[in-house]
Each structure stands twice: as structure tokens, then as C-alpha cells.
ZADREN-94818 format. One record per residue (C-alpha): residue number from 0; x, y, z. Coordinates in Angstrom, 2 decimals, decimal comma, always signed. Layout:
BEGIN
i NUM	u X	v Y	w Z
...
REM end
This chain:
BEGIN
i 0	u +172,57	v +85,93	w +301,23
i 1	u +175,63	v +88,00	w +302,17
i 2	u +174,29	v +88,68	w +305,68
i 3	u +173,90	v +84,97	w +306,42
i 4	u +175,60	v +84,33	w +309,74
i 5	u +178,03	v +81,43	w +309,79
i 6	u +177,50	v +78,84	w +312,50
i 7	u +180,84	v +78,53	w +314,34
i 8	u +180,14	v +74,82	w +314,92
i 9	u +180,05	v +74,34	w +311,12
i 10	u +183,33	v +76,18	w +310,50
i 11	u +186,54	v +74,14	w +310,65
i 12	u +189,45	v +76,36	w +311,67
i 13	u +193,19	v +75,77	w +311,74
i 14	u +194,42	v +74,98	w +315,29
i 15	u +197,97	v +75,93	w +314,31
i 16	u +200,10	v +78,08	w +312,02
i 17	u +201,40	v +76,02	w +309,12
i 18	u +200,90	v +75,01	w +305,51
i 19	u +197,55	v +73,63	w +304,36
i 20	u +197,38	v +70,54	w +302,19
i 21	u +194,12	v +69,36	w +300,61
i 22	u +195,48	v +65,83	w +299,88
i 23	u +197,65	v +63,32	w +301,74
i 24	u +200,38	v +63,68	w +299,14
i 25	u +200,98	v +65,52	w +295,83
i 26	u +198,75	v +64,12	w +293,06
i 27	u +196,59	v +62,15	w +295,46
i 28	u +192,83	v +62,49	w +295,79
i 29	u +191,77	v +65,42	w +297,99
i 30	u +190,36	v +64,64	w +301,45
i 31	u +187,16	v +66,58	w +300,71
i 32	u +185,43	v +68,32	w +297,83
i 33	u +182,51	v +70,71	w +297,87
i 34	u +179,34	v +68,66	w +298,31
i 35	u +181,08	v +65,74	w +300,02
i 36	u +179,42	v +64,38	w +303,14
i 37	u +181,75	v +64,10	w +306,13
i 38	u +181,41	v +62,58	w +309,58
i 39	u +182,66	v +64,22	w +312,73
i 40	u +186,35	v +63,34	w +313,06
i 41	u +186,97	v +62,73	w +309,32
i 42	u +190,14	v +64,47	w +308,09
i 43	u +189,23	v +67,51	w +305,97
i 44	u +192,77	v +68,86	w +305,49
i 45	u +196,33	v +68,48	w +306,74
i 46	u +198,21	v +71,42	w +308,25
i 47	u +201,95	v +70,85	w +308,21
i 48	u +203,96	v +72,60	w +310,93
i 49	u +207,63	v +71,95	w +311,63
i 50	u +207,61	v +68,77	w +309,49
i 51	u +204,61	v +67,34	w +311,38
i 52	u +201,48	v +66,52	w +309,39
i 53	u +198,49	v +67,45	w +311,56
i 54	u +195,20	v +65,89	w +310,36
i 55	u +192,45	v +68,45	w +310,94
i 56	u +189,09	v +66,72	w +311,63
i 57	u +185,57	v +67,79	w +310,73
i 58	u +183,97	v +69,45	w +313,75
i 59	u +180,67	v +67,68	w +313,16
i 60	u +178,78	v +65,61	w +310,60
i 61	u +177,81	v +67,63	w +307,55
i 62	u +178,37	v +68,42	w +303,88
i 63	u +181,32	v +70,47	w +302,70
i 64	u +179,90	v +73,85	w +301,59
i 65	u +183,15	v +75,74	w +301,00
i 66	u +186,90	v +75,08	w +301,08
i 67	u +188,54	v +78,35	w +302,17
i 68	u +192,20	v +77,61	w +301,46
i 69	u +194,30	v +76,55	w +298,47
i 70	u +196,61	v +73,54	w +298,47
i 71	u +200,04	v +74,54	w +299,77
i 72	u +198,77	v +77,85	w +301,18
i 73	u +200,14	v +79,11	w +304,49
i 74	u +197,46	v +79,29	w +307,17
i 75	u +197,24	v +81,18	w +310,45
i 76	u +195,96	v +79,99	w +313,79
i 77	u +192,15	v +80,26	w +313,78
i 78	u +191,90	v +80,71	w +310,04
i 79	u +188,80	v +79,22	w +308,39
i 80	u +189,66	v +76,07	w +306,47
i 81	u +186,29	v +74,63	w +305,47
i 82	u +182,66	v +75,43	w +306,10
i 83	u +180,10	v +72,64	w +306,51
i 84	u +176,34	v +72,75	w +306,13
REM end
């Protein structure tokens, strides 16, 4: 349903401007995949800013419904990174 309203609590957003990485290092296993269950506080992505790797945690327990960024993609403050369900 296109009109389905997203629950802001289930949307993980970038707290900073930087570069999104889906895995801890190139070639490594991604932090999350669609359908993976996560606990509140689990790292879902890293956003690198000024050579600092910032682990972005899940906002709550849930299942990853959508990953909204590509590996290595620049992200803006407040940009949606993942959506949980």
C-alpha cells in the first residue's frame, strides 16, 4: 500500500552527514539484510564522517524491512537508512 504511513520509531535515520557503509570493512558480511531480526542497539550501518566510523544502532527491536542506502553512498543528516517492521 503506497499510502501506508511509516512509523517514525521504526525508521533508522542518519544522525550525521557522511558516507554509509553496510559492512564493517570491504568484502565483510553486511550488518543487516532484509528480513534479519535486530535488537534495539544493534549496529545496522556505519556512517563515516571525518575518518570516524559511527555505528548507527537500531532504534528498537524489529525485522529489517528495507535498506534505503547503498554501500559507500553519501548520506545527509536525517536521511532514512533502514526501515524496521
